Structures are given as structure tokens and as C-alpha cells.
N, C-alpha and C positions, 0 to 999 in steps of 0.2 A: 531620878527613879532609883530606889534600892531595890535589890533582890537578893535571893538566898543562893546565887550561883556558887561562891566561894571556890573559884579556880576549878570548878569541874566542867567536863565537857558534857554539853547538852545533848540529850538523845529525845528522839520522837517516843512521846508517852511520858516523858519526865513531868512531875509536878513540881511547881517552883511557886513560892509566895512571892507577891511584889507589895512594896509600900510606897506611898506617895511622897512628895517632897516634904511632908511635915512628918514622917515615920508612921503614918497611920496605915494599917493593914488594909489593902484594896481587896484581897483575897488569894485564892490558890487558883493557879492558871496550868493547863496542859500544854506542852508543846506537840503542835500538830505538824510542822514542817520546819525544815532547816534549808537554807539554800544560799548561794553565792551570787552576787550581782555587783558588776563594776569593782571587782577585787575586795568587796565588803562582805561580810558574812550576816544574815539576817535570820530572825527566827519569828514564826508565826505561832501565837498563843491563842487559846480559847479558854471559857471559863472551865475549871475542872468541874466534872459531874460529880454529885454526891451519890454514891452507889445505892443508897436506900431510895432515892428518889429517881434513880436512873429509869426504872420500869415505868414510872408514871408521866416519863417526858414524852411529849408528842413527837413522833419521829419528823414530822414535817416542820417542826419549830426552826425558826432562823435561829442561827449561832453567831454571835459576834466574834471576829476574828481580829486579832490586834498583831502589827507586824512592829518588831524593833529591830534595829541594828544590834550586832553584839560587837563590842569594842572594850579589848582590855577585860574580859570578863563583865562588863556591865552592859545592862540593856539600855540603849539610847533611843528616845522617840525620834521617828522620822521627821526630817525636814519635809516641809510642804512641797518642795521640788522632788523629793524623792518618793512620794506616797503613789503616784500612778504607776510609776516604772516598778516599784516593789510589788504592790498589788497584782500588777500583771504578770509579773514572774511568778509569785505564788500561785496565780491561777493556772500557769503551765505547769509547776510542779504537782499541783493537787489534780489537774486534768486526768481523768482516766481511773483515778483512785476509787476504788468501792469501799464503801463502809461496811465491814462484816460483823455481824451481831455474834458474840461468844454465847454458846449455850452450856 
């Protein structure tokens, strides 16, 4: 999976573009969480919202969250054996965080 990290440190709120293995653009994704687990760094992404359509979005609409391992500046898909533990850790990280709408 290709991405545009180019040796930059990820921060929450960053928008990155992801390509599939064929180089086709998958889209823009927003970093919503960064966490360490078993001495590895992980990043959680969700589809970046288009600001023009943001107001039209239903607040209760489900959001897809994708978790990747960060290895040498590249995003690496999770192994099946890592998925449940990584998503459980993500739930801990996100627990108690309230989304605040900026006005």
C-alpha cells in the first residue's frame, strides 16, 4: 500500500492519500488516532470529510475506521492475528474522547 507520508511524523488530524497496490488512488484519509502496541506503532484512519458536504452528513452515520501498522514510514495492513488486539487497543484510546463540533 502506497501513501504520501514521505518521512513525516503523523499527527492526529493529518490528511493523507492512499493508493492501492496498482497505484490507483483510494482516496484521502484523516488520522484519528496514533498508538503503540507490542512495541509497534499503529495509526487509525477514517475517510476524510469533504468540508462542503460536512454539514449534510448525518451525525449518527457509521464511520469506517482502518488501522495500519507504521513501519519505516510505510503503512502496513494488519495481519489477521493482530486485528482484534489492535482494534481493542484503539477502542481504549478512543474511549472517553468526545467529538466537539467547531462553530
